[in-house]
C-alpha positions as CSV (number, residue, x, y, z in Angstrom):
1,X,27.9,-6.9,9.9
2,X,27.3,-3.2,8.9
3,X,27.9,-1.9,12.5
4,X,31.1,-3.5,12.6
5,X,32.6,-3.0,9.3
6,X,31.5,0.5,8.7
7,X,30.0,0.4,5.1
8,X,27.3,-1.4,3.4
9,X,26.9,-3.4,0.4
10,X,24.1,-3.8,-2.3
11,X,23.1,-5.2,-5.4
12,X,22.5,-3.3,-8.5
13,X,20.2,-5.4,-10.8
14,X,20.9,-5.6,-14.7
15,X,18.9,-8.0,-17.0
16,X,20.4,-11.3,-17.1
17,X,23.2,-10.1,-14.5
18,X,23.9,-8.1,-11.4
19,X,26.7,-5.8,-10.2
20,X,27.6,-6.4,-6.7
21,X,29.2,-3.2,-5.3
22,X,30.5,-1.7,-2.0
23,X,29.9,1.7,-1.4
24,X,31.5,3.2,1.7
25,X,29.5,5.4,4.0
26,X,26.2,4.9,2.3
27,X,22.8,3.1,3.4
28,X,22.1,-0.3,2.1
29,X,19.1,-0.8,-0.1
30,X,19.0,-4.1,-2.3
31,X,19.4,-7.7,-1.6
32,X,22.5,-7.8,0.0
33,X,25.5,-9.6,1.6
34,X,28.3,-8.3,3.3
35,X,32.1,-8.2,2.1
36,X,35.2,-7.1,4.1
37,X,37.6,-5.1,1.5
38,X,36.2,-6.2,-1.9
39,X,33.3,-7.1,-4.3
40,X,32.1,-9.1,-7.0
41,X,31.4,-7.3,-10.4
42,X,30.4,-9.9,-13.4
43,X,32.1,-12.7,-11.3
44,X,35.6,-10.2,-11.0
45,X,36.9,-9.5,-7.5
46,X,37.7,-5.9,-7.1
47,X,40.1,-4.8,-4.4
48,X,39.7,-1.9,-2.0
49,X,41.7,0.1,-4.2
50,X,39.6,-0.5,-7.2
51,X,36.6,0.0,-5.4
52,X,37.7,3.7,-4.3
53,X,38.5,4.8,-8.0
54,X,34.8,3.1,-9.4
55,X,33.0,4.8,-6.5
56,X,34.6,8.1,-7.2
57,X,33.5,7.8,-10.7
58,X,30.2,6.8,-10.2
59,X,29.8,9.8,-7.6
60,X,30.9,12.3,-10.0
61,X,28.5,11.1,-12.6
62,X,25.3,11.0,-10.5
63,X,23.0,13.5,-9.7
64,X,20.3,11.4,-7.7
65,X,17.0,10.1,-8.3
66,X,14.3,12.7,-8.6
67,X,10.7,12.6,-7.1
68,X,8.1,13.5,-9.6
69,X,5.1,14.2,-7.1
70,X,3.8,13.9,-3.7
71,X,0.4,12.6,-3.0
72,X,-1.7,12.6,0.2
73,X,-3.5,9.8,1.5
74,X,-7.0,9.2,1.5
75,X,-8.6,8.7,4.9
76,X,-11.6,6.1,4.9
77,X,-11.8,3.0,6.8
78,X,-8.3,2.3,6.0
79,X,-5.8,4.8,5.1
80,X,-5.1,4.3,1.1
81,X,-1.7,5.4,0.1
82,X,-1.7,3.7,-3.7
83,X,-4.6,2.1,-5.4
84,X,-8.1,3.1,-6.2
85,X,-11.6,1.7,-7.4
86,X,-11.9,-1.4,-9.4
87,X,-13.3,-1.8,-12.9
88,X,-16.8,-1.3,-11.3
89,X,-16.2,1.4,-9.6
90,X,-16.5,-0.5,-6.3
91,X,-13.9,0.3,-3.4
92,X,-11.9,3.4,-2.2
93,X,-11.4,6.1,-4.8
94,X,-8.0,7.5,-4.8
95,X,-6.0,9.8,-7.2
96,X,-2.9,7.5,-7.1
97,X,-4.0,4.3,-9.0
98,X,-0.6,2.4,-8.9
99,X,3.0,3.0,-9.1
100,X,4.5,0.2,-11.3
101,X,5.3,-2.7,-9.6
102,X,3.2,-1.5,-6.9
103,X,-0.7,-1.9,-6.9
104,X,-2.2,-0.9,-3.7
105,X,-1.0,0.4,-0.4
106,X,-2.8,0.6,2.8
107,X,-1.7,1.8,6.3
108,X,-3.2,1.3,9.7
109,X,-2.9,1.2,13.4
110,X,-5.4,-1.6,14.9
111,X,-5.9,-1.3,18.7
112,X,-8.8,-3.9,19.1
113,X,-8.3,-7.8,19.4
114,X,-9.4,-10.1,16.2
115,X,-9.9,-7.0,13.6
116,X,-10.4,-6.4,10.9
117,X,-13.6,-8.6,10.5
118,X,-13.3,-9.1,6.9
119,X,-13.3,-13.0,7.4
120,X,-11.7,-15.4,4.7
121,X,-11.4,-13.6,1.4
122,X,-9.8,-14.2,-1.8
123,X,-6.8,-12.6,-3.5
124,X,-5.7,-14.0,-7.2
125,X,-3.1,-12.7,-9.9
126,X,-0.7,-10.6,-7.4
127,X,1.3,-10.7,-4.4
128,X,0.8,-9.4,-0.9
129,X,3.1,-8.5,1.7
130,X,2.0,-7.6,5.2
131,X,4.8,-5.1,6.7
132,X,3.9,-5.5,10.3
133,X,5.9,-3.0,12.3
134,X,4.6,-3.8,15.6
135,X,2.0,-6.2,17.1
136,X,1.0,-9.7,16.3
137,X,-1.2,-11.4,13.5
138,X,-2.9,-14.4,13.0
139,X,-3.3,-15.6,9.6
140,X,-5.0,-18.5,7.9
141,X,-5.0,-19.4,4.3
142,X,-6.5,-22.1,2.2
143,X,-2.9,-23.0,0.8
144,X,-1.6,-24.3,4.0
145,X,-4.8,-24.8,5.7
146,X,-3.0,-23.8,9.0
147,X,-3.0,-20.9,11.3
148,X,0.1,-18.9,11.7
149,X,1.0,-16.0,14.4
150,X,3.5,-13.7,13.4
151,X,5.1,-10.8,15.9
152,X,6.3,-7.9,14.5
153,X,8.8,-6.5,13.2
154,X,8.0,-9.3,10.5
155,X,6.8,-9.9,6.6
156,X,4.3,-12.0,5.6
157,X,4.3,-12.5,1.9
158,X,1.7,-14.1,-0.2
159,X,1.8,-15.2,-3.7
160,X,-1.7,-15.6,-4.6
161,X,-1.0,-17.0,-8.3
162,X,-3.8,-18.7,-9.5
163,X,-5.9,-17.9,-6.2
164,X,-6.1,-18.4,-2.8
165,X,-8.6,-17.3,0.3
166,X,-7.0,-16.2,3.5
167,X,-7.8,-14.3,6.7
168,X,-5.9,-12.1,8.8
169,X,-6.5,-10.7,12.4
170,X,-4.9,-9.1,15.2
171,X,-3.9,-10.6,18.3
172,X,-3.8,-8.1,21.0
173,X,-4.0,-9.7,24.5
174,X,-4.2,-6.4,26.2
175,X,-6.2,-3.9,24.1
176,X,-5.2,-1.3,26.7
177,X,-1.6,-1.4,26.3
178,X,-0.5,0.6,23.2
179,X,2.7,-1.6,22.6
180,X,0.6,-4.4,21.8
181,X,-1.7,-2.3,19.0
182,X,-0.9,-3.5,15.6
183,X,0.9,-1.0,13.3
184,X,1.0,-2.2,9.5
185,X,1.2,-1.8,6.0
186,X,-0.2,-3.9,3.4
187,X,1.5,-3.7,-0.1
188,X,0.0,-5.3,-3.3
189,X,2.6,-6.4,-5.8
190,X,1.9,-6.8,-9.8
191,X,3.3,-10.0,-11.3
192,X,3.1,-10.9,-15.1
193,X,0.6,-12.6,-16.5
194,X,2.6,-16.0,-16.6
195,X,2.7,-15.9,-12.7
196,X,-0.8,-15.9,-12.4
197,X,-1.3,-19.4,-13.4
198,X,1.3,-20.5,-10.8
199,X,0.1,-22.1,-7.4
200,X,-0.2,-20.0,-4.5
201,X,2.6,-19.7,-2.1
202,X,3.3,-18.5,1.6
203,X,6.5,-17.0,3.1
204,X,7.0,-15.0,6.3
205,X,10.0,-13.8,8.3
206,X,10.2,-12.7,12.0
207,X,12.6,-10.7,14.3
208,X,13.7,-8.7,11.5
209,X,16.7,-7.1,12.6
210,X,17.6,-3.3,12.7
211,X,20.7,-2.1,11.0
212,X,22.9,1.1,11.7
213,X,22.3,3.7,8.9
214,X,25.7,5.7,7.9
215,X,26.1,9.0,5.7
216,X,28.9,9.8,3.5
217,X,31.1,10.7,6.5
218,X,30.5,7.1,8.0
219,X,28.6,8.6,11.0
220,X,25.3,6.8,12.3
221,X,22.6,8.7,11.3
222,X,19.6,6.3,12.0
223,X,18.4,2.7,11.7
224,X,17.1,0.6,8.5
225,X,15.0,-2.5,8.8
226,X,14.2,-4.6,5.7
227,X,10.9,-6.3,5.2
228,X,11.7,-7.7,1.6
229,X,15.0,-8.0,-0.1
230,X,18.3,-6.5,1.6
231,X,18.9,-8.4,5.1
232,X,15.3,-9.9,4.8
233,X,17.0,-13.1,2.8
234,X,14.1,-15.9,3.4
235,X,11.4,-14.1,1.2
236,X,12.0,-15.1,-2.3
237,X,10.2,-12.7,-4.6
238,X,9.2,-13.5,-8.4
239,X,10.8,-10.1,-9.5
240,X,13.1,-8.2,-7.5
241,X,11.3,-6.3,-4.9
242,X,13.0,-4.3,-1.9
243,X,10.6,-3.0,1.1
244,X,12.4,-1.2,4.0
245,X,11.4,1.1,7.0
246,X,13.9,3.8,7.8
247,X,13.9,5.7,11.1
248,X,16.4,8.8,10.2
249,X,18.0,10.9,12.9
250,X,17.1,14.8,12.6
251,X,19.3,17.3,10.5
252,X,20.7,14.3,8.7
253,X,21.3,13.6,5.3
254,X,21.7,10.2,3.5
255,X,21.8,8.5,-0.1
256,X,19.6,5.6,-0.6
257,X,21.0,3.3,-3.6
258,X,18.4,2.4,-6.0
259,X,18.4,0.6,-9.3
260,X,17.7,3.2,-11.9
261,X,15.4,1.0,-13.8
262,X,13.4,0.2,-10.7
263,X,9.9,1.9,-10.2
264,X,9.0,2.9,-6.4
265,X,8.0,5.6,-3.9
266,X,8.7,6.5,-0.5
267,X,5.7,6.6,2.1
268,X,6.2,9.1,4.8
269,X,5.2,8.1,8.2
270,X,6.4,10.7,10.6
271,X,8.6,13.9,11.1
272,X,9.6,16.1,8.3
273,X,11.9,15.2,5.2
274,X,12.9,16.3,1.7
275,X,12.9,13.4,-0.9
276,X,15.2,13.8,-3.7
277,X,17.1,16.7,-5.5
278,X,13.6,18.2,-6.6
279,X,13.3,19.6,-2.9
280,X,10.2,18.2,-2.2
281,X,9.1,18.2,1.3
282,X,6.5,16.9,3.3
283,X,5.6,16.5,7.3
284,X,2.1,14.8,6.5
285,X,1.9,11.4,7.8
286,X,1.4,8.9,5.0
287,X,2.1,11.2,2.1
288,X,3.8,9.4,-0.8
289,X,6.5,10.5,-2.8
290,X,6.5,8.9,-6.1
291,X,10.0,8.3,-7.6
292,X,10.7,9.8,-11.3
293,X,11.8,7.7,-14.1
294,X,15.7,6.8,-13.5
295,X,18.4,6.5,-16.0
296,X,21.5,4.3,-15.6
297,X,23.6,7.1,-15.6
298,X,22.5,9.7,-13.0
299,X,19.4,8.2,-10.8
300,X,21.1,5.3,-9.1
301,X,20.1,6.8,-5.2
302,X,17.7,9.0,-3.8
303,X,18.8,11.8,-1.2
304,X,16.7,12.3,2.1
305,X,17.4,15.0,4.2
306,X,15.5,14.8,7.5
307,X,14.0,17.8,9.4
308,X,16.2,19.6,11.9
309,X,13.7,19.1,14.7
310,X,12.1,15.9,14.5
311,X,14.0,13.5,12.0
312,X,12.1,11.4,9.6
313,X,10.5,7.6,9.5
314,X,9.6,6.5,6.1
315,X,9.0,3.1,4.3
316,X,11.0,2.7,0.9
317,X,9.6,0.8,-1.8
318,X,11.1,-0.3,-5.0
319,X,11.0,-2.9,-7.5
320,X,11.4,-4.1,-11.0
321,X,8.6,-2.6,-13.4
322,X,6.3,-5.4,-14.9
323,X,4.9,-3.1,-17.8
324,X,2.0,-5.2,-18.0
325,X,-1.9,-4.2,-18.0
326,X,-4.3,-5.4,-15.4
327,X,-7.7,-5.2,-14.3
328,X,-8.9,-5.5,-10.8
329,X,-12.5,-6.5,-9.6
330,X,-13.5,-7.0,-5.8
331,X,-15.2,-9.9,-4.8
332,X,-16.1,-11.9,-1.6
333,X,-14.2,-9.0,0.6
334,X,-11.2,-9.6,-1.5
335,X,-9.7,-8.9,-5.2
336,X,-9.2,-10.7,-8.3
337,X,-6.5,-9.6,-10.9
338,X,-6.7,-10.4,-14.5
339,X,-5.1,-9.4,-17.8
340,X,-8.6,-8.7,-19.2
341,X,-12.1,-7.4,-17.8
342,X,-13.9,-10.3,-19.1
343,X,-11.6,-12.7,-17.4
344,X,-11.8,-10.9,-14.2
345,X,-15.6,-10.9,-14.1
346,X,-15.6,-14.5,-15.0
347,X,-13.2,-15.5,-12.3
348,X,-15.2,-13.0,-9.7
349,X,-18.1,-15.0,-10.1
350,X,-16.5,-18.4,-9.4
351,X,-14.7,-17.3,-6.3
352,X,-18.0,-15.5,-5.1
353,X,-19.6,-19.1,-5.1
354,X,-16.5,-20.8,-3.6
355,X,-16.6,-18.0,-1.1
356,X,-20.5,-18.8,0.2
357,X,-19.7,-22.3,0.1
358,X,-16.4,-22.1,2.0
359,X,-18.5,-20.2,4.8
360,X,-20.9,-22.7,5.1
361,X,-18.4,-25.5,4.8
362,X,-15.5,-23.8,6.5
363,X,-13.4,-25.3,3.8
364,X,-11.8,-23.0,1.4
365,X,-9.9,-24.7,-1.1
366,X,-7.4,-22.9,-3.7
367,X,-9.3,-22.1,-6.9
368,X,-7.7,-22.3,-10.4
369,X,-8.0,-20.2,-13.4
370,X,-11.5,-21.2,-15.1
371,X,-11.2,-22.8,-18.4
372,X,-12.6,-20.6,-21.3
């Protein structure tokens, strides 16, 4: 629809309400549906003339979202972009421990069939989305007790809630064919404490469309693909989250609309780019540009300028901030998230026991929060 209409639409989230606006000549970034010449704002229909007036006023008052810092990835068995060791110092040490609401981000390219060899492992107290750029993955979880094979580009979203075991491995029939190699990100998302008591849930969407991305002049300057939010309508999240992969043409500039109150980051994949008005640039794969705190008046978009020679590819992740403390402990090749260290350790003990029994019996039942 965007390629035919020549403009994009997006939600600007507000507490207890939303504004649904159309911005001519801008990329989409939000949970969106397309309109032709009008938009809904607080249930009022705005005609095209009203939109033009409001868009002009908004543009004059906004300076754009800034980037507070750029953090390089930590290379080990995986590539760690966000997230660090657990409460006992176990795991991968990394200088960027979190970007609210995001707890962890790993990246990888896997060329071997049936990897990684983690086996069934637990998640509890957070949401996990696998952003599958290319290739195929087989997943099995204790919630559905089913094997699911997804082919990229695809999203695989797990709300771990009170707990679940799952296993995820590559499906690569011909390891000599690079087009079959698996390219992915795995992103952990924080949830509110009340959500950790809910049952686990699984969602996925495949064959995600690639949409044309246009600049302020209406020229096509690249492609954008939503993995969560935006045009990825079937993934329902507990709190507003948007994850999108952008391929931007060389020498171009775009303004990506972002809700000012959201936290987030941009994970640079390839090429070179300048992110934000602070002229923070990078050409290093998997550098993370962390968004500064925005305000309602002047930070509803992020300016990205792609390199003049090679363009840029990057992953944009934004979401409603949770603002609650949490504690992570690694157990049975997985992770437990809880609101206190004592609760985390207690649940980890129960989970480790369940994991050992499951490896013997093959029956990994969902676990709940142990009673005090």
